[in-house]
KOLVEX-951564 format. One line per field, with one value per atom (N, C-alpha, C): x, y, z; residue number from 0; atom name. Coordinates in Angstrom, 2 decimals, decimal comma. Layout:
BEGIN
X: X  ...
Y: Y  ...
Z: Z  ...
i: NUM  ...
at: CA  ...
This chain:
BEGIN
X: 91,38  91,56  92,63  92,43  93,99  94,61  95,70  96,47  96,78  96,60  97,21  98,67  99,75  100,80  101,71  101,12  101,34  101,16  100,27  99,81  100,54  101,02  101,70  103,05  103,83  104,82  105,01  103,97  103,80  103,92  102,91  102,93  104,06  104,74  106,40  107,69  107,43  108,69  108,64  107,41  107,50  107,67  107,06  108,12  106,71  106,53  105,14  105,64  106,44  106,72  105,83  106,09  105,26  105,83  107,06  107,81  106,37  105,96  105,18  104,11  103,34  102,55  103,21  104,02  104,72  104,93  105,63  105,51  104,38  103,65  102,44  101,69  101,70  100,75  101,87  103,15  103,97  103,63  103,23  103,29  101,82  100,87  99,67  99,47  100,30  100,04  100,99  102,02  102,35  101,67  100,91  99,86  99,05  98,23  97,61  97,83  99,13  99,54  100,22  101,09  101,35  100,20  99,02  98,37  98,02  98,00  97,33  99,02  100,35  101,36  101,05  101,01  100,76  99,73  98,69  97,82  98,25  98,76  99,12  100,60  101,17  101,91  101,57  100,57  100,00  99,33  98,53  98,05  99,11  100,47  101,25  101,71  101,72  102,46  101,43  99,69  99,09  98,68  99,22  98,93  99,82  101,23  102,83  102,17  101,95  101,76  100,51  99,36  98,72  99,18  100,13  100,89  101,33  102,36  103,02  102,27  101,29  100,33  99,77  99,32  98,76  100,02  101,04  101,93  102,16  101,96  101,88  103,38
Y: 101,42  102,58  103,02  103,90  104,25  105,42  105,28  106,39  107,68  108,88  109,75  109,97  109,43  109,39  110,55  111,34  111,97  113,51  113,61  114,38  114,76  113,36  113,23  113,77  113,68  114,22  115,74  116,21  117,52  118,22  117,72  118,16  118,26  117,13  117,33  117,40  117,41  117,84  119,15  119,40  120,64  120,75  119,74  119,55  119,67  121,01  120,96  120,77  119,87  119,29  118,32  117,41  116,38  115,09  115,30  114,15  113,37  114,13  113,69  112,64  113,40  112,33  111,05  111,39  109,66  108,75  109,58  108,40  107,91  108,90  108,33  107,09  107,61  106,31  105,38  105,28  104,09  103,13  104,12  103,43  102,75  103,41  102,65  101,54  101,79  100,68  99,36  99,65  98,52  97,82  98,60  98,09  97,15  97,64  96,96  95,67  95,48  94,53  93,35  93,65  93,00  91,72  91,82  91,09  89,98  90,67  89,75  88,82  89,09  88,54  87,48  87,31  86,50  85,43  86,19  84,98  83,86  84,78  83,99  83,04  82,91  82,62  81,04  81,43  80,44  79,52  80,36  79,45  78,47  79,01  78,08  77,03  77,50  75,93  75,30  75,56  74,75  73,74  74,01  73,36  72,36  72,96  71,88  70,95  71,18  70,20  69,06  69,75  68,51  67,97  68,34  67,76  66,75  67,28  65,97  65,01  65,26  64,18  63,30  63,52  62,76  61,79  61,87  60,63  59,86  60,17  59,51  58,95
Z: 99,29  99,00  98,55  97,43  96,44  96,98  97,31  98,02  96,88  97,16  95,88  96,32  95,84  96,31  95,47  94,47  94,00  94,52  95,65  95,98  96,97  97,85  98,77  98,55  97,81  96,99  96,95  96,35  96,16  97,64  98,40  99,77  100,78  100,53  101,57  100,72  99,56  99,16  98,22  98,03  97,11  96,07  95,33  93,75  93,10  92,65  91,61  90,11  89,76  88,36  87,62  86,88  86,38  87,27  87,99  88,33  89,31  90,31  91,13  90,36  89,70  89,19  88,60  87,70  86,94  87,97  89,58  90,33  91,09  91,18  91,86  90,95  89,68  88,81  88,85  88,68  88,93  89,96  91,03  92,51  92,31  91,89  91,69  91,06  89,66  88,86  89,48  90,35  91,06  91,89  92,52  93,41  92,92  91,90  91,16  90,50  89,91  89,24  90,40  91,71  92,25  92,53  93,27  93,47  92,14  90,85  89,87  89,77  89,59  89,34  90,30  91,86  92,72  92,42  92,03  91,42  90,42  89,15  88,19  88,81  89,82  89,99  90,79  91,63  92,11  91,73  90,12  89,71  88,90  88,45  87,75  88,71  90,23  90,95  91,06  91,04  91,36  90,24  89,05  87,84  88,10  88,44  88,28  89,59  90,49  91,61  90,58  90,03  89,93  88,88  87,47  86,58  87,44  88,15  88,94  89,30  90,20  91,14  90,20  88,54  87,60  87,37  87,59  87,03  88,35  89,22  90,70  91,00
i: 0  0  0  1  1  1  2  2  2  3  3  3  4  4  4  5  5  5  6  6  6  7  7  7  8  8  8  9  9  9  10  10  10  11  11  11  12  12  12  13  13  13  14  14  14  15  15  15  16  16  16  17  17  17  18  18  18  19  19  19  20  20  20  21  21  21  22  22  22  23  23  23  24  24  24  25  25  25  26  26  26  27  27  27  28  28  28  29  29  29  30  30  30  31  31  31  32  32  32  33  33  33  34  34  34  35  35  35  36  36  36  37  37  37  38  38  38  39  39  39  40  40  40  41  41  41  42  42  42  43  43  43  44  44  44  45  45  45  46  46  46  47  47  47  48  48  48  49  49  49  50  50  50  51  51  51  52  52  52  53  53  53  54  54  54  55  55  55
at: N  CA  C  N  CA  C  N  CA  C  N  CA  C  N  CA  C  N  CA  C  N  CA  C  N  CA  C  N  CA  C  N  CA  C  N  CA  C  N  CA  C  N  CA  C  N  CA  C  N  CA  C  N  CA  C  N  CA  C  N  CA  C  N  CA  C  N  CA  C  N  CA  C  N  CA  C  N  CA  C  N  CA  C  N  CA  C  N  CA  C  N  CA  C  N  CA  C  N  CA  C  N  CA  C  N  CA  C  N  CA  C  N  CA  C  N  CA  C  N  CA  C  N  CA  C  N  CA  C  N  CA  C  N  CA  C  N  CA  C  N  CA  C  N  CA  C  N  CA  C  N  CA  C  N  CA  C  N  CA  C  N  CA  C  N  CA  C  N  CA  C  N  CA  C  N  CA  C  N  CA  C  N  CA  C  N  CA  C  N  CA  C  N  CA  C
């Protein structure tokens, strides 16, 4: 489920500018990118372990 943080900020802060939209987009992008970065890190760790083990 994708939370509309821009709408939440407008509701509670009364901000009717472009800032809530920017913050909402940044938060949503970070939420999407974090799992991808974690997957990349896990892949690097796995490949490194395989390489170390191959030299026994």
